[in-house]
N, C-alpha and C positions, 0 to 999 in steps of 0.2 A: 549423953549432951546436947553434943555440937547437932547431931543428927537434930533433935528436938528444937533447938534452934536455928537451925537453915526450913524447917517444916513451917513455924512460927512465920519467921520471914518471910515465904512463899507464899503464906494466907494471906498476911498482911497487904503483900504488894499485888495480889491476885485481884483482895479487896478493893484496893486502890482502884485496881483497871476497871474491874466491873460498876465503878462509881463513875457514870458514866454525868453528862452535863446534857440538857436542852437547847440549842443551838440553833439559828437559822430558820427556816421555813417546818410547820411542822404540821401533820394530820392523826386526831383524835376520834376513835370513836366508845361511847359509851351504850349500854346497854344494860338497863336491871329493872326495877321496882319504884313506884310512890303510893305514897298517901295523898289524897285528892279533898277539899271541901272544896265545894262551889257553892254560890249564893249568887240569883237572879231575880230579879224582878222586872215584869214588864205589864205597863199599862196602857190599854188600845179603847181611849174615849171614841163611843160610836155615837153619842148626842150629843148635840151643843143647842144653846141658846144666848142670847145679849139681850142690852137693851142701850139706849142711845137718849141720848137729850142733844138738843140741837146738834145734830152730825157727831155726837162726841160719843166715844167711847163711854159707860158707865161700870155696865157690870158684864157677867156673862157665869154660866154653869156647863158645864160638861160630863156626862158619866160614862162610864164603859165597863168591862172587866178587868181586874189585876189579878195576873197570874206569878204566884213563887217558884220558884224551883231551888231545892236546898237538897245538895248529894255530900256525903263523905264515905270512900270508901279507895279499894287499891286500884291506881294504875299499871295494867299489865299488858305490856312491856311500855319502859320508858323507853324513848334512845334519846340521843344526843350525839351533835356530832361538830366539830370542831377545825377551824384551818386557821394558822395565823401563824407569828414569827416570836421565838425564845429571843432573849439578851444576856448571854454569858450566864448561863441558867439564875438567871435570878428575879426577870423579869419576862410574862409573855403575853401580846394581843393577839386576840382571835374575834374571826368571826363564830358566832356559833346559831345553829339548829337546834330545835330538841320538838317533841312531842310524845305524847303518849294518850292510851287510849281504854277506854274504862264501859265497864257490861254489868248492869245489876239493877237495883232498886234506887230510885229519886221519890223523893218525899215533893208532892205536888198540891198547891193550895189554889185555889180559884175563889175570888170574893167579884160582890162590884162596887164599885166606889164612884163618887163623884165627887168635885174639885169646881168651888164658887172664888170667882176673881171677882174684886170692885174696888172703883177709884177713891183711894182715899183722899181727904182735905187737901193735905199737901204735896199730893200728884203720884205720889207712892204705888204700887198698887200690892192687896191686901189677899193674900192668896187661904181658904178654909176646904182643907178635906173635909170627906162624909163619906162613911158607909152607909151606904144602899142595902144591898145583904151579906149576912154571915158568910164567913169563909168558909169551906169544903174542902178538908186535906185528903189528898190519898196515896197509893202507893202505885209506883207504874215502872216496867222496867223499862229502864233506857239505857242507851247507849251514847257514848261520846266522842270525840277526838280534840286533841287540842294540841296545838301549834306554834311554836315562839321564833323568833328570828331576832338576833342582836347582837353586840359587842359587851366583850370582856375581857379582864386581864386575870394575871394569876402573878404572885407576887411567891419566889421561894428563898425562905429567909435563913435556910442552914446551909452556908457553904464549906462546909467539911465533907470531904468526900467520904471520912470513914465515920462520918455520924451515927447513929442508928437514924436519926430522923435525917437525913439527908433526903430529897426526894419530896419531904410534906409544903407543902403549899396551901394558901388561902385565896383564894378568888369573888371576883365580884362579876355583875354579866345585868342588861340593862337595853330593853329594848321592848317591842310590838309584840303581843299574844292576841292568839285565835282559836275560839270553842264553838263547835258545832255539837247539838245535844238530838236527838231525835227519840220521840216513844216507840218502843216496838210496837203499840198498836196503832199507831199513827195519828193520835188524837192529838198531840201537839208537838212543837218542835222549835228553835231555834238557835240565832248563831250569834255571836256580839265580838267586839275585839278591845284590847285595853290596852295598856303600860305595864310591863314587867322590870321586877327588880329579883336579883338574885345572890345570894352569898352560899359560898362556900369552902370546904375545907375537903384535905385529899391528901394523901401519899401515889409515890410513882417508885418504884422496883425495876431496874434497868436487867433487860434480858438479854441483852445483845449492845453492841455501840451503837444501833441506831435504833431497837425497838425497847419500851419500857410496858410494863403491866401497872395498873394503878386502881385506887378505889378513891370513890369520895361520897361524900352527903351535902346535900345541897339543898337549901330554904327559896323556894320562887313567892314572892308575891304580887299579885293581878290584882291592879286598881283601873277600875273603867271608867269610857272617858264621859259617861251620858247622867246626867242626874236625873232622879225621878220629878213629879210634880211637887213634893214635899220637899226638896232638894239633899235628898238620900243619894246613897251611894244605888244605881240600878243592879251593881253584881261588883263579886269580887272573887278570887281563888286563892286559896293557901296551898302549896303543892312541898314535903317533905320529900324528897329522892333519897336513893341508895342507888349507884352507878360503879358498875366494872368498866375499865376503861382499857383501851392498847392504843400506843402512841408509837408512830411514826417520825422520827428526825430530833 
């Protein structure tokens, strides 16, 4: 019985020794995959006319092609690199760089649209969109790459080193996101940028005094800067990521 008690005591002490803490500077690299949905609309007006009265603008009309890209598919691989500083295994601040690549089918819709603008009696400008030619939808083999650069923080709420939940964390990040899309046929391509917010939950397991392995699940929401002629979002992206991580520090 004494031998069994000693063995249990040794295991408890060993578990406490392995339950390390993130302190000071750290570097973390993650690799995994993501499911991404991306939507983008672009209008290129190539014809325009206007009317004036006594040198004052009254109305105008423009028309041109409207192109819509719509994707839902897996990014393989997705990468995630962080450099930051941890404080007492409770709070971590870091710079985040992440990216992903996709190769597969995109839904591509092309139509011809017009927009009329005219001056109201109260001085405001009214906008009336118009469909000139009906949309034509096609599927194209497409490649895209996505990159993010931002700042983030993680919180480690479980301080007990013997708890099974030790190493659990929740995090948030935000910054700039850019993507580039290219049809393999060469028919069309686009690139643009926006602002992203990212929410994450995960867990780390210590392998030594300095190294840990972890897994995390993240949701990234990308907002576009530009509005189209109707005032709608020109594009957005939603990304669900599963990442396996190694951390030094």
